[in-house]
N, C-alpha and C positions, 0 to 999 in steps of 0.2 A: 504494500500500500504506500509506503514512504517513497519508494522509487517512482511510483505513478505521480504522486504529488510533486516531487522534485522535477520530473519531466514536464508536467503541466506548467509549473512555475517558470522553468527555463524557456519553454516555448512562448509563454506570455511575455516574458522580458524581451525576447528576440523580436516578437511582433511589435511591441511598443517602440523598440529602438528603430524599427523600420518605418514607423509612421513619419509622414512629413513633419518638418519642424513646426509648421503652423498648427498642426493638430495637437501638439504638446504644449502650446503656449497657454499661459495663465493670464496674459494681458492682451488686449487688442488696442491698437492705435487708430486714431481717426484724425482727419484734417479737413479744413475748408478754407477757401479764400472768400473774403467778404467784399461786396461791392453793391452799388445801387442797381446794377443790371440784374441782380438776382431777386429783387423785390417783386412782389406780385402786383403792387400798385406803382404807377409811374412815379419815379423818384429821380430827380436830376441833381445828383451829388457826385462830387469827385472823390469823396472819402473812400478809403480802402482799409482792409484789415485781414487778419488771418486768425484761425483758431486751431490749436492742437489739443486733442483730448486723448486720454488713456483710460481704459476700463480694466480694472482688476476683476477677472472672472470668478475668483475665489471669494472675495469679500463684496463684490458688486459696488465697489467704490470707483466713481468716475472723477478724474482730476482733469483740470483744464488750464490753459494759458491762452488768453485772447489779446491780440494786439490790434490797435486801430489808430488812424490819424486822419486829419482833414475833415472831421465832422463839421457841418455848417452851423450847428447850434448846440446848445447844452444837451448832453446825453441824459435820457430819462431812465432807460433800462437796457440791460443786456441779458438775454435769456436763451435757453435751449428749448426749442419747440418740437412737438410731434404728437401723434404720428402724422406725417405729411410727406407726400411725394413731391418732387420738384415742381414748382409752379402753383402749389396749393398751400393753404394755411393750416396750421395746427395750433394746439394750445401750448402755452408756456408751461413747462414742468420743472425747470431748474433755473433759479436766479443765478446768473453767472457773476453778479456784482453785488453780493450782500453787504459789502463794506464800502461801497461807493464806486462810481464809474470813472476810473482813471486807468489808462493803458499803462502797463499790461494788467489784465484781470487774471488773477490766479486763485484757484480754490479747488474744493472737492465736495462731493456729496454721494450718499448711498442711493442707488437707483433700484427700481423694482424690476422684477423679471420681465414685465411687459415693456418697460423702458429699454431694457437690454435688447429686446427683440427689435424695437424701433431703430436703435442704433445700428445693429447688425444688418438690418434690411435696407439701411440708407434712407430711412424715413424721418430724419431729424434735421433741423437747421438752427443756426445761430442767427439771432436778429438783434440789432442795436437800434433802439428808438431814440429820437431826439425831439426837442420842442418843435422844430420846424416839420419834422417827419414823424408824427406820433404812431404811425403804423410800421415804421421802420425806415431808417436811412440806408443802412447796409445790412446785407444778409448773405448767408452762404449755406448751401446744402452740405451736410456732413457726410464725407466719404469714408468708407472703411479702408484703412491703410494710412501710413504716415505720409508726411509731405514728400512729394517727389523731388 
């Protein structure tokens, strides 16, 4: 019996070692570039930005760093929205600027299983709203994978 258990354990270890590196990962990286062109309503702004996010799949902790510049008026909010495919709107589910909206925004939050699925499916976006553009001055759909 011990020989059978040892063989099964050895085979399992070999199979796990043969899995692609991404199948063994405990974190997933995400990126988006922010601009007015990504807004669903007409927004004429030259502001730009980017967001890098990392999800720890063990603890379901999402961390982020968001950079932006050139906003045309005072920023009101920076949020992660979903579920939403590109070109559609979703609800804000994470406040990316709980301590004030000054670039760069850095933080973390625990997400739900549903929010993990939104992230992995590409159904989330970062939106920064301002006094002039209360529905959003710059936005970017979050892509699975790090910055290219």
